[in-house]
N, C-alpha and C positions, 0 to 999 in steps of 0.2 A: 577676638570679641567683637571687633568691629567688624569683621566680615559677617559673623552670625547675626548681626544687629541689621545689615543690608539684606540679607536671606529673608528675616523676619517681616522686615517691610516692604518686601516684593510679595510675601504671602508663601513663600517655599523655603522649607528649612532644608539645608545640607549639613553633613556630616564632615569634620574636618578633612576628609579625605576623597570625600565623594566625586567634586568634580575632576579630579584626577582619575578617578576611576573610569568616569564617563567618557573621558576622553580615549581610552584602550577600548572600554565594551561597548559604545555607541557603534562604530565601525563593523566590530564582531558580529553585532547582533545584526546588523543591515545585509550583512554576508551570509549569515545563516538563512535570512528569510527570503533569499533570492531562490525562484525557481530553480535555477540550473546547479546550487549547491548541493543538492542531495544527488543527482546524477554523478557530479565532481566527484563526491566523497565515495560514492557505491565504485566508480572506476578504479577511483587510489587504493581502495582496499581489496578489490580484487586483484590489480597488480602485485599488491603488497604478499598476497596467499600465493603467486604465481611465482615471485621471487621466493617466498620460504619454502616453497616445494620444490624449488629445483636451485637450491643452496645447500650450504655446510649446513644450513640450519633446519634441512627436510627432516632429519631425525626426530627433532626436538616438535617441529612442526606435525608431524602424525602422531606422537608420544602424546601431546597436548590434545587432539582430537578424540584420543580414545581413553581418556583420565575418567575414571568412573566417579559421578557424583550421586549421593543418595539421601533421600528424605526420610528420616524415622520418626515414628510416633508410638511409643510401647512397642509392641509387636510386630505392629505396620510398616514396611517400607518401600520405597519404589527408588530402584536403581538403574541408571540411564549413565552412557558417557556423555563427556561432554558435548560432542557433536549432534547425538540425539536431543540432550536438553535445549540446543539452539533451535535444530528441525522443527522438534515437537510439542515444544516449549514455549520458547520466545519468539518463534513464529506464530505461535497463537494471536500474539497482540499486532500483527501484520495482518492477519486475517480479519481481524476485529475491525480495525481501521477501514479496512475494504468493505467489510458489511456495512459499515456507519456511511460510507461512501455512495454506496449502491442504494441503502434507504432512501438517502437524502434525494439523489438522483432520481430516482423512483416518484417519489413523493412530491417534490418541488423543483428539479434541474430539469437537465436535457432530457431525461427520457418519462419525463410527465407529460409531456405533450407530443403525442405520437406524431405527426407533422415534423416535428423538429426530430424526434428520436428516430424515426423509421430507416433515415440513411445511414447513420452510426450503427444500428442494430443490424442490419442487412449486410452492413459493410463487414462488421464484426463476426456474423457467422459464415459467410464466406471467407472471410480470413482466417475461421477454426479449420472448417472444412477442406479448404484444399490443402494445407500443410500436412495434415492428417494424411489424407489420400496421397501425398507426394511419398509422405514417409514411407506408409505401405506398401507401395510400388518399388521401394528399394529393399525392404523387409517384409517380405509378404507372409512369413510364418517364422515358427520357432519362438526363443527366448525374445528376440531381435525385435520382433512385432511389436511385445509389449511396449515399445516406446513409443507408439505413436501418437499420445497426449503431447509430447514433450514440444515441438514446433507449433503447438496451437497457443502458446501463451505469448503475451507481448508483455514487456515491463514498461510499466505507466512510466516510473520515474527517468529512466533513460532515455524513452523515446518522447516525453515530454521537454525533458531536459536540452535535448537536439533541438526540437521545435522553436523552444523560448531564445534560444541562441541566434534565431532567423526574426525574431517577432517584430523588428522594424519592417520587415521585407514581407512577411506574410500577412493576411487577415487575421484578426482577433476570431473570426469564426471557424478558421481553421485548427486552430489550437484548441477552440470548444467542440470540434466535431472528433480531434484526436483523444481527447479527456473522455467523452463519450464511448467512443469505441473501445478505449481500452477499458473502459470501465465493464462494458456490456462483456468483454474478453473474460475480464478476471471473474466475473460470473461463470461463465461457460467453463473456465479453469476449475472455480470450486466445485462445480455438478461433475465433470469429469473425475476428480479426484475422491469425491464421496461416492459416485456410481461405479467406476472402472478400476479404482487402484486401492480396491478394499479385498483381500484375496479371502479370509476366512470372518466369521463372526460369531461373538458371543452372546448369545441371545439375552440371557439374564442382565447383561451388563448393558444390552443395547436397550430393552425395556427402561432400565432405571434412567439411561439416559433421557429417553423420549418423555418419561415422566417430568423428570427436573426440565426440560425444555418445555413443557406445560405449565410447570410453576412460573416458568419466567414469563410465558404469556398470559396467566392469571394476573403477575405482578401489574402487566403491561392494562391488563381490561379494568383492573382493580383502581387505576391512576396512582399508584405507588412510583415517585419520581425521584425518590434518593436512589444513590447509585449505589449503594453498600450490599442491599438486597441481591441486585442483580450480580454483582462482582462475586459474591459468596455462594450464590447457587450456579454459576458459569464454571468457578474452578471445581467445583463436583460434576458437574457436566462435562469438562476436559477429561478429569477421571476417566469418567465411566465410558464415556468415547473412546480413548484410550486403551482401555481395555475389554470393550467391545469389537477392535478391530478396524474401524469405520476410521480414518486420521483424525487425531485430536485436534487439529487446528481447524477444522469444522466448528467446532464450539465458538469459536471466535465469531465466525460469521452469522451463527445460530442467536449467540447472545446478544449481538449488535442488530439483529433484525428485531427483537424484541425489545431494545430499549425505546421508549416514549421519545415521541418527534412534536408531541403536542404540550405548548407551555400550560402553566397552572393561570397565566393572568394573558389578557389579552392587551394590544398596545394603550387601548383607551383607558382601561382600568389601572394600568401601571401607570400612565401619565398622571393620572388625577391624584395617584398615590404618592408619588414623588414630588409632586406641587405641595400636598399637605405637609409630608415629610420634611420639606427644605422650609417651609412658612415654621415651623416647629425648631428646626435647626435654628434659624435665624435669630427667633425670639429667646431661645435660650442660650444664647451666644453672652459672653462675661470676658471681658478685656483682659481680668486678671487672673484668668484660669485658662489651662488648657484642656484639650477635650481628655485627657487622660484624669482629670480630676473634675470633669463637669460630666454628671451623670445622666442629666437629659441629652445632651449631646452623643454620647455613647450609647443610649438605646435609641437615638434618632439612625444614627450611623448603621448600628446592626440590624436595622427594622430594613432599611435601604438596603444593605447587603441582602437580606433575604427575599427582597421583592425584586431584584436584578435576577435571582437565580431564579426565579417563578416566572417571569418572563422570556426567559430563555429556557429553548426546547433541552430536556435531557441530553437527547442526537446531538445536537449542535454543541455543546457544552462538552462533550467526550471527544467528537471529531477534533475541535479546536486544539483540546489538552493532550491530546495522543498523536498529534500528526507529525510535529515535530521529533517527540523521542523516537518513535516509528524510522521516521524517515533516516534521522542521523545517528541512531542506535542501532535498532534492530535488523533493519535491513545490510549495514556494513557490515555487522558482526556474522550474520548470515554469510555473507560474501566471503567474507575472510575465512571462513569454516568450510565452505562449499566449493569456492573457484581454484583452491589450492592443485592443481592437475601435474604430475610429473611430465614434464616433456621431454622425450628421448629423440634429439635429433636425427641420429640414424634410421631411427624406424617411422618419422613425422609425416613419412611420402606413404607410407602403408596406413599409417592410422587416419591421414585424411581421406584416404580412398576406399574406407570401410565401410560397409553399406549404411552402418549406424550413422558414421560420421556424415555422409553423403546426404542420408535421408534428411537429417537434423536440418543441416547446413541448406538443401535447397529449398527445403519446407520452408525455414523462416524468412529466406530472402525471396526465390521464386513463388511460394507458397502463398506468403501474405500479401505480395505483389499482383498477383494472378487471382486471388479469392477475392480480395475488397478491393482492387480494380474492375474487377469483370462483375461483380456483383453490386456494385454501387451503379455501374453502368447500364444493367439489367433492369434496377430498380427504377432509376429516374427514365430509362426510354419506356417502360411499360407504366410510368404516371404513378408507381406505388410509394417514391417518394422523390423530394423534389431537391435540387441541387441551390443552396443559398446564393443569392445574387453576388456577394462579394469574393464567393470561392470559385476558380477555374478547376475544369476537373483534371486539367496536369498537376495540379496543387494536391488533388486527394490522390494521384498518383504517387506523386513525391512522399506523401503521408504513410502511404501503403509500404514505401520501403523501410521507412522507421518504424512501424510496425513490425516489421522484423527481427527487431530488438528483443530479445525472449529472455533475458540473462534471470532475473529473481525467480520466477514462477517456473520458467523451463527446467532450471536446474534441481529447483524444489521437485516438479514431475519428475525427474532424471533419477531423484534418489528413492523416491518411491517405485519407480517402475524396475531400475535395476540395482536394487537394495542386495541381491544375492547374485549379481553378475559382476563384480567388478570392472571386468573387461570392458563392457559395454557400457558401464557408468563414465570410466576413463573417455571413451570414444564419444560418448553423448555430450560431455563436458565441453572437450575439445571443438565439437561441432557447436554448441551454443555459444562460446568464447568467440570464435574464428567468425561464424555466421552475423552475432550481434555485433560485432565490430566492422565489419562488411557492410551490414546493412546500416548502420549510423552513418557512416562516412560516404555511401551511396545517397541516402536519404538526403543528408544535408547538402550533399551538392547538388542535388536534381533540383531542389527548391531553390538555393541559392542562383542556379541557372535560370530555373522559371521565372523567378521575382526580376532578375537582371533584366530580362525581356517583356518586362512591361511595357 
């Protein structure tokens, strides 16, 4: 009782075990919010998948991937394997967050100002074209050529996680450059998936999907800021895109682009509202009553909560709410279900020398390095873009190596490109994993050496 009284006197209430739990939870929360943590978790789940696929549990791992899961309502049902639910369903949330980030960056971020956006945009385009051309040089025709989009993608979580490890040695502007580059890269990957990795179209379902996208646009233009209408329509949009032949995860990007980015209240209106509400709150205070039995105080608090929601843009709230679940659940689960490739040591040399593996490996490491570095140099020399004063060009070269980490999006495109060629898919994933590892290590060492020579 004494402890409770002391907490009340300081204006803070504690449950009996709350302080003990805070000692455990607070360090964990700090760990979760570190930039490098999502990359570490992603690496851990990828290693776990490799262990499972190459151990006595390999049969169990493979069986788990192919467990059928169905959703049924009356006579309607939708059945897919667990692996497909992860790739077609759960990853839609990943693309939703990508779409939110893209929209924010275009409206108010690094891509909003052409002078700031020019260099990472041009670098990203060069970093997509060069790997694709290198891959096609190794695989000019046949079914293998269909994997040209695989080495185009950069894994933003891994790349930025590696760069943040050097945060004290590199300028903040270099991290910003990589973020902007990776976001443009994501936009390019989404466009590639939508345009080039759609094999057959069912037009009836596609027209319905387009109509639903139109409904979302109407919601936006009509000023609807509640999230639930967008969520409901987006679920149907996902289903009809799935049936149309366009990859269903594109629904995440389309839904994100229609989320309102303008709040209901401007800052001055919100400030006046809060001051009035706080005056009412203070006047209604009664020392012998808690907020639970003080009707006026409860009303003020509820109104204050509504005002806070109206001063924040829905896009901002959703990006904040979904960033951690996607980074710490969706992407690691994707890695767990997709990174498990059986490694045959007796044929590893043959696998690594396969044109698909080489095309992806050389494309991710050499292609990203050449494409980003060369396009950046040309853009700066021609005066199209400017190198930020705190960044040296040698650091741009180091970042171009980190951009060769193509894990999440590259594996995703590989699953689309080689769904009917399991041998090529194995080669592709081997190339992605090995190249991403080498790109991360070489980029980290390069930037560390460059920083050491300052």
